[in-house]
Residue frames as a rotation matrix with the C-alpha (Angstrom) as fourth column:
MET 1
-0.297 0.475 0.829 -117.34
0.333 0.865 -0.376 10.27
-0.895 0.164 -0.415 241.14
ARG 2
-0.967 -0.071 -0.246 -118.10
-0.211 -0.319 0.924 10.25
-0.144 0.945 0.293 237.42
ASN 3
0.005 0.998 0.062 -121.56
-0.393 0.058 -0.918 10.45
-0.919 -0.020 0.393 235.96
TYR 4
-0.877 -0.360 0.317 -121.79
0.081 0.541 0.837 7.87
-0.473 0.760 -0.445 233.17
PRO 5
-0.242 0.820 -0.518 -124.36
-0.915 -0.370 -0.158 8.36
-0.322 0.436 0.840 230.38
PHE 6
-0.619 0.096 0.780 -126.14
0.089 0.995 -0.052 5.03
-0.781 0.037 -0.624 230.07
ARG 7
-0.224 0.560 -0.798 -127.90
-0.948 -0.314 0.046 4.21
-0.225 0.767 0.601 226.82
GLY 8
-0.846 -0.049 -0.531 -129.45
-0.284 0.885 0.370 1.23
0.452 0.464 -0.762 225.11
PRO 9
-0.034 0.956 -0.291 -132.45
-0.139 0.284 0.949 -0.87
0.990 0.072 0.123 226.03
PHE 10
0.269 0.088 -0.959 -131.32
0.818 0.505 0.276 -1.37
0.508 -0.859 0.063 229.64
ALA 11
-0.486 -0.581 0.653 -130.34
0.234 -0.806 -0.543 2.25
0.842 -0.111 0.528 230.38
GLU 12
0.138 0.628 0.766 -133.16
-0.640 -0.534 0.553 2.99
0.756 -0.566 0.328 232.79
HIS 13
0.906 0.181 -0.382 -132.63
0.106 0.779 0.619 -0.28
0.409 -0.601 0.686 234.68
ILE 14
0.042 -0.974 -0.224 -128.90
0.812 0.164 -0.560 0.34
0.582 -0.158 0.798 234.99
LYS 15
-0.424 -0.147 0.893 -129.47
-0.173 -0.955 -0.240 3.90
0.889 -0.256 0.380 236.25
ASN 16
0.561 0.727 0.396 -131.90
-0.578 0.001 0.816 2.62
0.593 -0.686 0.421 238.86
HIS 17
0.762 -0.331 -0.556 -129.54
0.491 0.855 0.164 -0.16
0.421 -0.399 0.815 239.94
VAL 18
-0.312 -0.937 0.159 -126.55
0.629 -0.329 -0.704 2.18
0.712 -0.119 0.692 240.32
GLY 19
-0.214 0.312 0.926 -128.70
-0.455 -0.870 0.188 4.72
0.865 -0.381 0.328 242.16
LEU 20
0.828 0.556 -0.075 -129.91
-0.244 0.477 0.844 2.06
0.506 -0.680 0.531 244.58
LYS 21
0.440 -0.738 -0.511 -126.41
0.778 0.598 -0.192 0.76
0.447 -0.313 0.838 245.32
GLN 22
-0.544 -0.672 0.502 -125.09
0.357 -0.727 -0.587 4.27
0.759 -0.140 0.636 245.91
ALA 23
0.122 0.695 0.709 -128.11
-0.507 -0.570 0.646 5.17
0.853 -0.438 0.283 248.06
VAL 24
0.946 0.245 -0.211 -127.36
0.023 0.601 0.799 2.32
0.322 -0.761 0.563 250.46
GLY 25
0.782 -0.621 0.053 -123.75
-0.353 -0.371 0.859 3.40
-0.514 -0.691 -0.509 250.83
TYR 26
0.344 -0.687 0.640 -121.68
0.733 0.622 0.274 1.64
-0.587 0.375 0.717 248.18
LYS 27
-0.283 -0.509 -0.813 -119.26
-0.235 -0.785 0.574 3.77
-0.930 0.353 0.102 246.15
TYR 28
0.362 0.508 0.781 -120.06
0.482 0.616 -0.624 1.59
-0.798 0.602 -0.022 243.12
GLU 29
0.343 -0.326 -0.881 -117.56
-0.606 -0.793 0.058 3.34
-0.718 0.514 -0.470 240.84
ALA 30
-0.748 -0.661 -0.062 -115.74
-0.493 0.490 0.719 0.47
-0.445 0.568 -0.692 239.11
GLU 31
-0.512 0.642 0.571 -119.01
0.575 0.750 -0.328 -1.39
-0.638 0.160 -0.753 238.65
THR 32
0.475 0.689 -0.547 -120.59
0.081 -0.653 -0.753 1.71
-0.876 0.313 -0.366 237.12
ALA 33
-0.164 -0.623 -0.765 -117.77
-0.820 -0.344 0.457 1.88
-0.548 0.702 -0.455 234.57
HIS 34
-0.919 -0.138 0.369 -118.37
0.021 0.918 0.397 -1.79
-0.394 0.373 -0.840 233.67
LEU 35
-0.087 0.976 0.199 -122.11
0.664 0.206 -0.719 -1.20
-0.743 0.069 -0.666 233.34
SER 36
0.301 0.119 -0.946 -121.43
-0.422 -0.873 -0.245 1.82
-0.855 0.473 -0.213 231.15
ARG 37
-0.692 -0.599 -0.403 -119.48
-0.649 0.272 0.710 -0.37
-0.315 0.753 -0.577 228.72
PHE 38
-0.743 0.516 0.426 -122.27
0.504 0.851 -0.151 -2.97
-0.440 0.103 -0.892 228.81
SER 39
0.216 0.852 -0.477 -124.77
0.260 -0.521 -0.813 -0.19
-0.941 0.052 -0.334 228.12
SER 40
-0.058 -0.334 -0.941 -122.78
-0.787 -0.565 0.249 0.94
-0.614 0.755 -0.231 225.06
PHE 41
-0.943 -0.311 0.118 -122.53
-0.203 0.819 0.537 -2.64
-0.263 0.483 -0.835 223.83
THR 42
-0.403 0.864 0.303 -126.28
0.687 0.504 -0.523 -3.23
-0.604 -0.002 -0.797 224.07
ALA 43
0.272 0.473 -0.838 -126.99
-0.175 -0.832 -0.527 0.12
-0.946 0.290 -0.143 222.41
GLU 44
-0.405 -0.526 -0.748 -124.87
-0.834 -0.123 0.538 -0.94
-0.375 0.841 -0.389 219.41
LYS 45
-0.991 -0.123 0.049 -126.02
-0.100 0.938 0.332 -4.56
-0.086 0.325 -0.942 219.16
TYR 46
-0.474 0.879 0.046 -129.75
0.807 0.455 -0.377 -4.08
-0.352 -0.142 -0.925 219.74
ARG 47
-0.871 0.101 -0.480 -130.56
-0.217 -0.957 0.194 -1.10
-0.440 0.273 0.856 217.54
ALA 48
-0.817 0.557 -0.150 -133.33
0.023 0.290 0.957 -3.07
0.576 0.778 -0.250 215.80
VAL 49
-0.424 0.691 -0.585 -135.56
0.903 0.272 -0.333 -2.95
-0.071 -0.670 -0.739 218.88
ARG 50
-0.541 0.340 0.769 -138.19
0.160 -0.856 0.491 -0.29
0.826 0.388 0.409 218.26
THR 51
-0.708 0.264 -0.655 -139.92
0.685 0.028 -0.728 1.51
-0.175 -0.964 -0.201 221.07
ALA 52
0.334 0.933 0.134 -142.95
0.941 -0.339 0.015 3.68
0.060 0.121 -0.991 221.65
VAL 53
0.769 -0.035 -0.638 -140.96
0.238 -0.911 0.336 6.72
-0.593 -0.410 -0.693 222.78
ASP 54
0.123 -0.856 -0.502 -137.65
-0.653 -0.450 0.608 6.46
-0.747 0.253 -0.615 220.97
PRO 55
0.895 0.337 -0.292 -137.51
-0.433 0.498 -0.751 4.96
-0.108 0.799 0.592 217.45
LYS 56
0.071 -0.939 -0.338 -133.81
-0.775 0.162 -0.611 4.17
0.628 0.305 -0.716 217.86
GLY 57
0.471 0.200 -0.859 -134.63
0.184 0.930 0.317 1.73
0.862 -0.308 0.402 220.63
TYR 58
-0.643 -0.751 -0.152 -133.06
0.361 -0.121 -0.925 3.61
0.676 -0.649 0.349 223.51
ASN 59
-0.996 0.008 0.086 -134.47
-0.078 -0.509 -0.857 4.43
0.037 -0.861 0.508 226.93
ALA 60
-0.185 0.977 0.104 -137.99
-0.980 -0.175 -0.100 3.03
-0.079 -0.121 0.990 226.62
LYS 61
-0.183 0.195 0.964 -139.84
-0.256 0.937 -0.238 -0.25
-0.949 -0.290 -0.122 226.76
PRO 62
-0.939 -0.257 -0.228 -139.81
-0.278 0.180 0.944 -2.20
-0.201 0.950 -0.240 223.47
ILE 63
0.241 0.965 -0.101 -142.89
-0.804 0.141 -0.577 -2.90
-0.543 0.220 0.810 221.41
TYR 64
-0.575 -0.489 0.656 -142.41
-0.124 0.845 0.521 -6.51
-0.809 0.218 -0.546 220.39
GLY 65
-0.024 0.521 0.853 -143.37
0.820 0.499 -0.281 -7.32
-0.572 0.693 -0.439 216.84
ALA 66
0.608 0.182 -0.773 -142.75
-0.142 -0.933 -0.332 -3.78
-0.781 0.311 -0.541 215.63
LYS 67
0.961 -0.264 0.085 -141.20
0.123 0.129 -0.984 -3.34
0.249 0.956 0.156 212.21
GLY 68
0.254 -0.956 0.145 -137.49
-0.472 -0.253 -0.844 -4.02
0.844 0.146 -0.516 212.48
SER 69
0.243 -0.120 0.963 -137.78
-0.951 0.166 0.261 -5.92
-0.191 -0.979 -0.073 215.75
LYS 70
-0.533 -0.536 -0.655 -135.95
-0.644 0.759 -0.097 -9.23
0.549 0.370 -0.749 215.93
GLN 71
-0.891 0.216 0.399 -138.29
-0.224 0.556 -0.800 -10.57
-0.395 -0.802 -0.447 218.61
LYS 72
-0.720 0.667 -0.192 -141.42
0.095 0.368 0.925 -12.56
0.688 0.648 -0.328 217.79
């Protein structure tokens, strides 16, 4: 089984989801590869989201209304 590095604004949620599925007995390998591509896509497309922990917008909860944020 491969360990995919998830990134982007949903990285923590994806890691938790994959961990849960594998904990209950699913192999969840093909799905993990798909989620890894989704994670890369969101990391590229949503760079403007600023966060409290990571100014690039990865791996933390967004602060809405921060400079550079597209959300109102």
